[in-house]
C-alpha positions as CSV (number, residue, x, y, z in Angstrom):
1,X,24.6,13.0,-24.3
2,X,22.8,15.7,-22.1
3,X,21.8,16.2,-18.5
4,X,18.1,15.8,-19.2
5,X,18.0,14.8,-23.0
6,X,19.4,11.4,-23.8
7,X,21.4,11.0,-20.4
8,X,22.9,7.8,-21.6
9,X,23.5,4.7,-19.7
10,X,26.3,5.5,-17.2
11,X,23.8,5.4,-14.1
12,X,22.5,2.0,-14.9
13,X,26.1,0.6,-15.8
14,X,27.0,1.6,-12.4
15,X,24.3,-0.3,-10.7
16,X,25.2,-3.3,-12.8
17,X,28.7,-3.1,-11.5
18,X,27.8,-3.0,-8.1
19,X,28.6,-5.9,-5.7
20,X,25.1,-7.1,-5.4
21,X,22.8,-6.3,-8.3
22,X,19.4,-8.0,-8.8
23,X,18.5,-8.1,-12.6
24,X,15.0,-6.7,-12.9
25,X,15.3,-6.0,-16.6
26,X,12.6,-8.2,-17.6
27,X,10.3,-5.3,-16.7
28,X,11.3,-3.7,-20.1
29,X,9.5,-6.5,-21.8
30,X,6.3,-5.4,-20.2
31,X,7.0,-1.9,-21.0
32,X,7.6,-2.7,-24.7
33,X,3.9,-4.2,-24.8
34,X,2.6,-0.7,-23.7
35,X,4.7,1.4,-25.8
36,X,2.4,3.7,-28.1
37,X,-0.8,2.2,-26.8
38,X,-3.5,3.9,-24.5
39,X,-1.5,2.3,-21.5
40,X,1.9,4.1,-22.4
41,X,1.3,6.2,-19.2
42,X,2.8,4.1,-16.5
43,X,3.0,5.5,-12.8
44,X,4.9,3.3,-10.4
45,X,4.8,4.1,-6.6
46,X,7.0,2.5,-4.1
47,X,8.5,3.1,-0.6
48,X,12.0,4.7,-0.3
49,X,15.0,2.4,-1.1
50,X,12.8,0.0,-3.3
51,X,14.8,0.5,-6.5
52,X,12.7,3.2,-8.1
53,X,15.7,5.2,-9.1
54,X,17.6,2.2,-10.5
55,X,14.6,1.3,-12.7
56,X,14.4,4.6,-14.0
57,X,18.0,4.5,-14.8
58,X,17.5,1.1,-16.6
59,X,14.7,2.5,-18.9
60,X,16.7,5.4,-19.8
61,X,19.7,3.2,-20.9
62,X,17.4,0.9,-22.9
63,X,15.4,3.4,-25.0
64,X,18.2,6.3,-25.3
65,X,19.0,6.2,-28.9
66,X,22.5,7.6,-28.2
67,X,23.3,5.4,-25.2
68,X,24.6,2.1,-27.3
69,X,23.3,0.0,-24.6
70,X,23.0,-3.5,-26.6
71,X,26.1,-5.1,-25.0
72,X,24.9,-4.0,-21.6
73,X,21.3,-5.6,-22.1
74,X,22.5,-8.6,-24.0
75,X,23.9,-10.0,-20.8
76,X,20.7,-9.2,-18.7
77,X,17.6,-11.5,-18.3
78,X,15.8,-9.3,-20.6
79,X,17.8,-10.8,-23.6
80,X,16.5,-14.3,-22.5
81,X,12.8,-13.4,-22.7
82,X,10.8,-14.9,-25.5
83,X,9.3,-12.4,-28.0
84,X,5.7,-11.3,-27.1
85,X,2.9,-11.4,-29.7
86,X,0.6,-8.4,-29.6
87,X,-2.1,-8.6,-31.9
88,X,-0.2,-9.3,-35.2
89,X,3.0,-8.0,-34.1
90,X,5.9,-9.9,-32.5
91,X,8.0,-8.0,-30.0
92,X,11.3,-9.2,-29.3
93,X,13.4,-8.2,-26.4
94,X,15.6,-5.6,-28.5
95,X,12.6,-4.3,-30.4
96,X,12.8,-0.8,-29.1
97,X,16.4,-0.7,-27.9
98,X,17.9,2.6,-28.6
99,X,14.9,3.8,-30.7
100,X,13.9,7.0,-28.8
101,X,14.8,10.4,-27.6
102,X,14.7,10.2,-23.8
103,X,14.1,13.0,-21.3
104,X,14.9,12.0,-17.7
105,X,13.9,14.3,-14.8
106,X,14.4,13.9,-11.1
107,X,11.8,16.4,-9.4
108,X,13.8,16.7,-6.1
109,X,16.4,18.7,-8.0
110,X,14.0,21.4,-8.7
111,X,11.3,21.7,-5.8
112,X,12.0,22.3,-2.4
113,X,10.4,24.4,0.4
114,X,12.3,27.5,-0.6
115,X,11.1,28.0,-4.0
116,X,7.7,28.2,-5.5
117,X,6.3,25.8,-7.9
118,X,6.0,28.5,-10.5
119,X,10.0,29.3,-10.2
120,X,10.8,25.5,-10.2
121,X,8.8,24.6,-13.3
122,X,10.4,27.7,-15.1
123,X,13.8,26.5,-14.2
124,X,13.2,23.0,-15.3
125,X,11.9,24.0,-18.5
126,X,14.8,26.1,-19.3
127,X,17.4,23.4,-18.7
128,X,15.5,20.8,-20.7
129,X,15.0,23.2,-23.6
130,X,18.7,24.0,-23.6
131,X,19.5,20.4,-23.9
132,X,17.0,20.0,-26.9
133,X,18.4,23.0,-28.6
134,X,22.0,21.6,-28.4
135,X,20.8,18.4,-29.8
136,X,18.6,20.0,-32.4
137,X,20.2,23.4,-33.3
138,X,18.6,24.0,-36.6
139,X,14.9,23.8,-35.6
140,X,12.8,26.9,-36.0
141,X,11.5,27.3,-32.3
142,X,8.5,29.3,-31.5
143,X,8.9,29.9,-27.9
144,X,12.2,28.8,-26.3
145,X,10.7,29.5,-22.6
146,X,8.0,26.7,-23.3
147,X,9.2,23.1,-23.0
148,X,5.8,21.8,-24.4
149,X,6.1,24.1,-27.4
150,X,9.7,23.2,-27.9
151,X,9.1,19.3,-27.9
152,X,6.1,19.9,-30.4
153,X,8.4,21.8,-32.7
154,X,11.0,19.1,-32.8
155,X,8.4,16.6,-33.3
156,X,6.9,18.6,-36.1
157,X,10.3,18.7,-37.7
158,X,11.3,15.1,-37.4
159,X,8.6,13.0,-36.1
160,X,10.8,11.5,-33.5
161,X,8.6,10.5,-30.3
162,X,9.9,10.8,-26.7
163,X,10.1,8.5,-23.7
164,X,9.8,10.6,-20.6
165,X,10.9,9.1,-17.4
166,X,10.1,11.3,-14.3
167,X,11.8,10.1,-10.9
168,X,10.5,11.5,-7.5
169,X,7.5,12.8,-9.4
170,X,5.6,13.4,-5.9
171,X,8.3,15.7,-4.6
172,X,6.1,18.6,-4.7
173,X,3.6,16.8,-2.4
174,X,6.3,15.9,0.2
175,X,8.3,19.0,0.0
176,X,5.5,21.6,-0.3
177,X,2.7,19.6,1.6
178,X,0.4,22.7,2.3
179,X,0.8,24.5,-1.0
180,X,-2.4,23.2,-2.6
181,X,-2.3,25.8,-5.3
182,X,1.4,24.9,-6.3
183,X,0.5,21.3,-6.3
184,X,-2.5,22.0,-8.7
185,X,-0.3,24.0,-11.0
186,X,2.2,21.2,-11.0
187,X,-0.3,18.5,-11.9
188,X,-1.8,20.8,-14.7
189,X,1.6,21.2,-16.1
190,X,2.2,17.3,-16.2
191,X,-1.1,16.9,-17.8
192,X,-0.4,19.5,-20.5
193,X,3.1,17.9,-21.1
194,X,1.7,14.5,-21.6
195,X,-1.9,13.8,-21.9
196,X,-3.2,13.3,-25.5
197,X,0.4,14.3,-27.2
198,X,1.4,12.2,-30.0
199,X,5.2,12.8,-29.4
200,X,4.8,10.5,-26.2
201,X,5.9,6.9,-26.8
202,X,6.1,6.1,-23.2
203,X,5.8,8.2,-20.0
204,X,7.2,6.4,-17.0
205,X,6.7,8.3,-13.3
206,X,8.1,6.8,-10.3
207,X,7.6,8.1,-6.5
208,X,6.5,7.1,-3.0
209,X,2.9,8.4,-3.5
210,X,0.3,7.4,-6.1
211,X,-1.2,10.1,-8.2
212,X,-2.8,12.9,-6.2
213,X,-6.7,12.8,-6.3
214,X,-8.8,15.9,-6.1
215,X,-11.9,14.6,-4.8
216,X,-12.7,11.6,-7.0
217,X,-10.7,13.1,-10.1
218,X,-7.3,13.4,-11.0
219,X,-5.6,15.8,-13.5
220,X,-3.5,12.7,-14.6
221,X,-6.2,10.2,-15.2
222,X,-4.5,8.8,-18.2
223,X,-1.9,6.9,-16.1
224,X,-2.2,3.4,-15.2
225,X,-1.1,3.1,-11.6
226,X,1.4,0.1,-10.1
227,X,1.3,0.9,-6.5
228,X,2.1,-1.2,-3.3
229,X,-1.6,-1.9,-3.1
230,X,-2.1,-3.0,-6.6
231,X,1.3,-3.5,-8.5
232,X,-0.3,-5.3,-11.4
233,X,2.1,-6.5,-13.9
234,X,5.1,-4.8,-12.1
235,X,4.4,-7.1,-9.0
236,X,7.6,-9.0,-9.1
237,X,9.7,-6.1,-9.9
238,X,8.3,-4.1,-6.9
239,X,11.1,-5.4,-4.4
240,X,13.3,-8.4,-4.1
241,X,11.3,-11.7,-4.4
242,X,11.9,-14.8,-2.3
243,X,13.9,-16.8,-4.9
244,X,16.2,-13.6,-5.5
245,X,16.9,-13.3,-1.7
246,X,17.5,-17.0,-1.2
247,X,20.0,-17.1,-4.2
248,X,21.8,-14.1,-2.5
249,X,22.0,-15.9,0.8
250,X,23.4,-19.0,-0.7
251,X,25.9,-16.9,-2.8
252,X,27.2,-14.9,0.2
253,X,26.7,-17.5,3.0
254,X,24.1,-15.8,5.0
255,X,21.2,-17.2,7.1
256,X,18.3,-17.3,4.9
257,X,15.9,-17.9,7.6
258,X,17.0,-14.9,9.6
259,X,17.0,-12.5,6.6
260,X,13.4,-13.8,5.8
261,X,12.3,-13.2,9.4
262,X,13.4,-9.6,9.4
263,X,12.7,-8.4,5.9
264,X,10.1,-10.4,4.2
265,X,6.4,-9.9,4.3
266,X,5.1,-7.6,1.6
267,X,2.3,-9.5,0.0
268,X,1.5,-8.3,-3.7
269,X,-0.1,-10.0,-6.6
270,X,0.0,-9.4,-10.3
271,X,-4.0,-9.4,-10.4
272,X,-5.6,-6.8,-12.7
273,X,-6.1,-6.9,-16.3
274,X,-4.9,-10.0,-18.2
275,X,-1.6,-9.8,-19.8
276,X,-1.8,-10.5,-23.7
277,X,-1.0,-14.3,-23.4
278,X,-3.2,-15.2,-26.3
279,X,-2.1,-18.8,-26.4
280,X,-3.3,-19.5,-23.0
281,X,-6.6,-17.6,-23.5
282,X,-7.3,-19.6,-26.6
283,X,-6.4,-22.8,-25.0
284,X,-8.6,-22.3,-21.9
285,X,-10.9,-19.4,-22.5
286,X,-9.6,-17.9,-19.2
287,X,-7.2,-15.2,-18.2
288,X,-4.1,-16.7,-16.4
289,X,-4.4,-16.8,-12.5
290,X,-2.8,-13.9,-10.7
291,X,0.6,-14.7,-9.2
292,X,1.3,-13.7,-5.6
293,X,4.6,-12.7,-4.4
294,X,6.2,-12.1,-0.9
295,X,8.7,-9.4,-1.5
296,X,11.5,-8.0,0.7
297,X,12.8,-4.4,1.1
298,X,15.8,-4.3,-1.2
299,X,17.9,-1.8,0.8
300,X,17.7,-3.9,4.0
301,X,18.6,-7.2,2.4
302,X,21.5,-5.6,0.5
303,X,22.7,-4.1,3.8
304,X,22.4,-7.4,5.8
305,X,23.9,-9.5,3.0
306,X,27.0,-7.3,2.6
307,X,27.6,-6.5,6.5
308,X,26.6,-9.8,7.7
309,X,24.6,-8.1,10.3
310,X,20.6,-8.5,10.8
311,X,19.4,-5.3,12.2
312,X,16.9,-2.4,11.6
313,X,18.1,-0.5,8.5
314,X,14.8,1.2,7.8
315,X,15.9,4.2,9.7
316,X,18.1,5.2,6.9
317,X,15.1,6.1,4.9
318,X,13.8,9.7,4.3
319,X,10.3,8.8,5.9
320,X,11.9,7.5,9.2
321,X,10.8,10.3,11.3
322,X,7.4,10.4,9.7
323,X,5.9,7.4,11.3
324,X,5.4,8.9,14.7
325,X,3.9,11.9,13.3
326,X,1.3,10.0,11.3
327,X,0.3,7.2,13.9
328,X,0.0,9.7,16.5
329,X,-2.7,11.8,14.7
330,X,-6.0,12.3,16.6
331,X,-8.4,9.9,14.8
332,X,-10.8,7.8,16.5
333,X,-9.4,4.2,16.8
334,X,-6.0,4.9,15.2
335,X,-3.9,4.1,18.2
336,X,-5.9,1.0,19.2
337,X,-5.4,-0.1,15.4
338,X,-1.8,0.5,15.8
339,X,-1.6,-1.5,18.9
340,X,-3.7,-4.2,17.4
341,X,-1.3,-4.4,14.4
342,X,1.8,-4.5,16.6
343,X,0.3,-7.3,18.3
344,X,0.3,-9.4,15.1
345,X,-3.4,-8.5,14.0
346,X,-4.6,-7.7,10.4
347,X,-7.3,-5.1,9.9
348,X,-9.6,-4.7,7.0
349,X,-9.5,-1.0,6.0
350,X,-11.2,1.2,3.3
351,X,-8.5,2.6,1.0
352,X,-10.9,4.5,-1.4
353,X,-11.1,7.9,0.5
354,X,-7.4,8.2,0.7
355,X,-6.4,11.3,-1.5
356,X,-2.8,10.1,-2.2
357,X,-1.1,12.9,-0.4
358,X,0.5,13.5,3.1
359,X,-1.9,15.9,4.4
360,X,-5.4,15.1,3.5
361,X,-6.8,12.5,6.0
362,X,-10.6,12.2,6.9
363,X,-10.1,9.2,9.5
364,X,-8.1,6.2,10.7
365,X,-8.2,4.2,7.3
366,X,-6.8,7.1,5.1
367,X,-3.6,7.4,7.6
368,X,-3.2,3.4,7.3
369,X,-3.5,3.7,3.6
370,X,-0.6,6.2,3.5
371,X,1.5,3.9,5.7
372,X,0.9,1.2,3.1
373,X,2.6,3.5,0.4
374,X,5.5,4.4,2.9
375,X,6.3,0.8,3.5
376,X,5.3,0.8,7.0
377,X,2.3,-1.7,6.3
378,X,1.6,-4.5,4.1
379,X,-1.4,-4.9,2.2
380,X,-3.6,-8.2,1.1
381,X,-5.5,-6.9,-1.9
382,X,-7.7,-10.1,-1.7
383,X,-9.0,-9.4,1.9
384,X,-8.4,-5.5,1.9
385,X,-6.4,-6.2,5.1
386,X,-3.2,-4.5,6.5
387,X,-0.5,-5.7,8.6
388,X,3.0,-5.1,9.9
389,X,5.2,-7.1,7.3
390,X,8.2,-8.1,9.4
391,X,10.5,-7.5,12.6
392,X,12.1,-4.7,10.9
393,X,9.2,-2.7,10.6
394,X,7.8,-4.0,14.0
395,X,11.0,-2.4,15.6
396,X,9.9,1.0,13.9
397,X,6.4,0.9,15.4
398,X,8.1,-0.1,19.0
399,X,10.4,2.9,18.6
400,X,7.5,5.2,17.7
401,X,5.2,4.0,20.5
402,X,7.4,4.3,23.5
403,X,6.0,7.3,25.1
404,X,3.2,7.6,27.9
405,X,0.7,8.7,25.2
406,X,0.6,5.0,24.0
407,X,-0.1,3.3,27.3
408,X,-4.0,3.7,27.1
409,X,-4.1,2.2,23.7
410,X,-2.3,-0.8,24.6
411,X,-4.2,-1.0,27.8
412,X,-7.3,-1.1,25.8
413,X,-6.0,-3.9,23.4
414,X,-5.0,-6.0,26.7
415,X,-8.5,-5.4,28.1
416,X,-9.9,-6.5,24.8
417,X,-7.8,-9.7,24.9
418,X,-8.8,-10.6,28.4
419,X,-12.5,-10.2,27.6
420,X,-12.1,-12.6,24.6
421,X,-10.3,-15.2,26.9
422,X,-12.9,-14.8,29.4
423,X,-15.6,-15.3,27.1
424,X,-14.1,-18.4,25.6
425,X,-13.9,-19.7,29.3
426,X,-17.5,-18.7,30.0
427,X,-16.5,-16.4,32.8
428,X,-19.5,-14.4,33.1
429,X,-18.6,-12.2,36.1
430,X,-15.0,-11.4,34.5
431,X,-16.5,-10.4,31.0
432,X,-19.0,-8.1,32.7
433,X,-16.1,-6.7,35.0
434,X,-13.9,-6.0,32.0
435,X,-16.7,-4.6,29.7
436,X,-17.1,-2.0,32.5
437,X,-13.7,-0.9,32.4
438,X,-13.5,-1.0,28.5
439,X,-16.7,1.0,28.1
440,X,-15.3,3.7,30.6
441,X,-12.3,4.0,28.3
442,X,-14.5,4.0,25.1
443,X,-15.1,7.6,25.3
444,X,-18.9,7.0,24.5
445,X,-20.2,7.7,28.2
446,X,-23.9,8.0,27.5
447,X,-25.0,4.6,26.0
448,X,-28.4,6.1,25.1
449,X,-29.5,3.2,23.1
450,X,-28.6,-0.3,21.8
451,X,-26.6,1.3,18.9
452,X,-24.4,3.0,21.2
453,X,-24.1,-0.2,23.2
454,X,-23.5,-2.3,20.1
455,X,-20.4,0.3,19.3
456,X,-19.1,0.0,22.8
457,X,-19.2,-3.9,22.7
458,X,-17.6,-4.0,19.4
459,X,-14.7,-1.8,20.8
460,X,-14.5,-4.0,23.8
461,X,-14.0,-7.0,21.6
462,X,-11.3,-5.2,19.3
463,X,-8.9,-8.2,19.6
464,X,-11.5,-10.6,18.1
465,X,-10.7,-9.1,14.8
466,X,-7.5,-11.5,15.0
467,X,-9.5,-14.6,15.2
468,X,-12.9,-13.7,13.6
469,X,-14.9,-12.2,10.7
470,X,-17.5,-9.7,12.4
471,X,-21.1,-9.5,11.1
472,X,-23.4,-7.0,12.5
473,X,-27.1,-7.5,12.3
474,X,-26.8,-11.1,10.7
475,X,-30.1,-12.2,9.2
476,X,-31.0,-15.6,11.1
477,X,-34.3,-16.0,9.1
478,X,-36.3,-15.1,12.4
479,X,-34.6,-12.1,13.4
480,X,-31.2,-10.4,13.5
481,X,-28.2,-11.3,15.5
482,X,-26.8,-8.2,16.9
483,X,-23.2,-9.2,16.4
484,X,-21.8,-12.6,15.2
485,X,-18.1,-13.5,15.3
486,X,-17.4,-16.2,12.8
487,X,-14.0,-18.0,13.2
488,X,-11.5,-17.3,10.5
489,X,-10.3,-20.4,8.4
490,X,-7.0,-20.7,10.2
491,X,-8.8,-20.8,13.7
492,X,-11.3,-23.6,13.2
493,X,-11.2,-24.8,16.8
494,X,-12.2,-21.6,18.5
495,X,-15.9,-21.2,19.0
496,X,-18.5,-18.9,16.9
497,X,-20.1,-16.2,19.1
498,X,-23.5,-15.1,18.8
499,X,-24.0,-11.8,20.8
500,X,-27.2,-10.3,21.7
501,X,-27.5,-6.9,23.6
502,X,-30.1,-5.3,25.7
503,X,-30.4,-1.8,26.9
504,X,-32.0,-1.3,30.3
505,X,-33.7,-4.8,30.4
506,X,-31.6,-8.0,31.5
507,X,-29.2,-10.5,30.3
508,X,-31.6,-13.2,30.7
509,X,-34.0,-11.4,28.5
510,X,-31.3,-11.2,25.9
511,X,-30.4,-14.9,26.2
512,X,-34.1,-15.9,25.9
513,X,-34.5,-14.1,22.8
514,X,-31.5,-15.9,21.3
515,X,-33.1,-19.2,22.1
516,X,-36.7,-18.3,21.0
517,X,-35.4,-16.8,17.7
518,X,-33.1,-19.9,17.2
519,X,-30.2,-17.7,16.0
520,X,-27.7,-20.6,16.3
521,X,-29.5,-22.3,13.5
522,X,-28.2,-19.6,11.0
523,X,-24.6,-20.9,11.9
524,X,-25.1,-24.7,11.0
525,X,-21.5,-24.9,10.0
526,X,-20.4,-24.2,13.4
527,X,-22.8,-26.6,15.2
528,X,-21.6,-28.0,18.5
529,X,-19.1,-25.0,18.8
530,X,-21.1,-22.0,19.4
531,X,-21.1,-19.6,22.4
532,X,-24.2,-17.7,23.1
533,X,-23.4,-14.2,24.7
534,X,-26.2,-12.0,26.2
535,X,-25.1,-8.8,27.4
536,X,-27.2,-5.9,29.1
537,X,-26.5,-2.5,30.0
538,X,-28.5,-1.1,32.8
539,X,-28.2,2.7,32.8
540,X,-30.5,3.4,35.9
541,X,-28.7,1.3,38.1
542,X,-28.0,3.2,41.3
543,X,-24.3,3.6,42.6
544,X,-24.9,2.2,46.1
545,X,-21.6,0.1,46.3
546,X,-18.2,0.2,44.9
547,X,-18.9,-3.1,43.4
548,X,-21.9,-2.1,41.4
549,X,-21.7,-2.6,37.6
550,X,-24.0,-1.4,34.8
551,X,-23.1,-4.5,32.8
552,X,-24.4,-7.9,33.1
553,X,-23.2,-11.0,31.1
554,X,-24.6,-14.4,30.6
555,X,-22.8,-17.0,28.6
556,X,-24.1,-20.6,27.4
557,X,-23.1,-23.1,24.9
558,X,-25.6,-23.4,21.9
């Protein structure tokens, strides 16, 4: 048994011996189905304390040919799994038990801010090569400083494939955030080590961040990613499930409702490619429906169960101090978005531009995407919505937003809530007054056209996202509604809003257009519960009294 080659099963045995151990060994069954296939490159990203290292230890214990782990796994859930039929081969739970050489790497042991990537890679290669030479002393090695060449030499001699397990794979991107050249060198090394090499039976990488992108491309594009956004078939292994937490609470006499209220809330589904459940496919002609899971943070649950104290345990994680750093970044609408989420709101975001690192941000949504991977936000993959998952994480946000710099953002949200309430009550004067204040806070002071006015009004009605789906330029058949707010399914009693904007005209003109063009007819499903909101911004209105307002509002029922 070496430090890096065939490390054995001791680490996994320690986990199993722990007072609280939640059995996730069924994950091995899935990995066995991708072994020696094009999908054998597996990248799993989760937040700190979500069981990544224990899963890596388990994988090593299972595949390690020198570990003698049959007794250890025969008592786990894996041994209860039915065999899986892949094409014409039936794979039993112990099909690949102890069948491979395993290389286990924990990248935080090599990379820090005091050493270059080149030196770290060189040190790592020497240490692993030393283990390989000790295990296979009679091989004719070509270059003992080159890990890739050394592995190829062994494979050429004995044909034995490797399972490579890399924990904390993203250490370079966390420890050396601004070392772009070093990061590229690291990714290129991993690509050369893994891609298109026959000696790889399975490559399993785990970390906080998904694989780093360079523009739209990645040096490690052979990997299938299982992340907090799209955990795919790994969904139920990503954290503790509701059933697992309920069983723990029953076993230790803890209050399940309190534990659930504090630590539940991460919504994931095993949507993505269909599992090879050929019997169901043949019977129905359809792939199985995705199963949705509500997950808990494992660390927090274990702490609460063992101590009996329900509190915030998140500050024990490495990324605790990072939250303030990221949410205070100067991106348009970020602070307002955070305030909205803290008020129980859910936001639709675009995650496609996020580059999977901790430094490259182009806007609000990139920062919010990072917070999903760090565990500070939950993500609904059906609706592309982010949200604060539970009370524990809400406490973290509260701690990070106590300064005076956050007061304007919370005031903006409060104003928006008041505008929405006044709209529902058809209080035209209050809506106009609050729009005035909201627009003065919006940062866009010119309002040179209706497009600028539309942007300002959307900001003023920011809180509407909690209750409505917003549609801009809705085609009514006889024209386009400037802004339509359609009630979300869980708020059927609130009125739909049809908003028409005018610039340097009048609110009455806007209302006449709504009536003339019969905009409400487009919203037939909301008939009898529609409010028409006409807003005019008069740029040229002279400031002749303290009570003057640029905004006028008329509200009528459809």
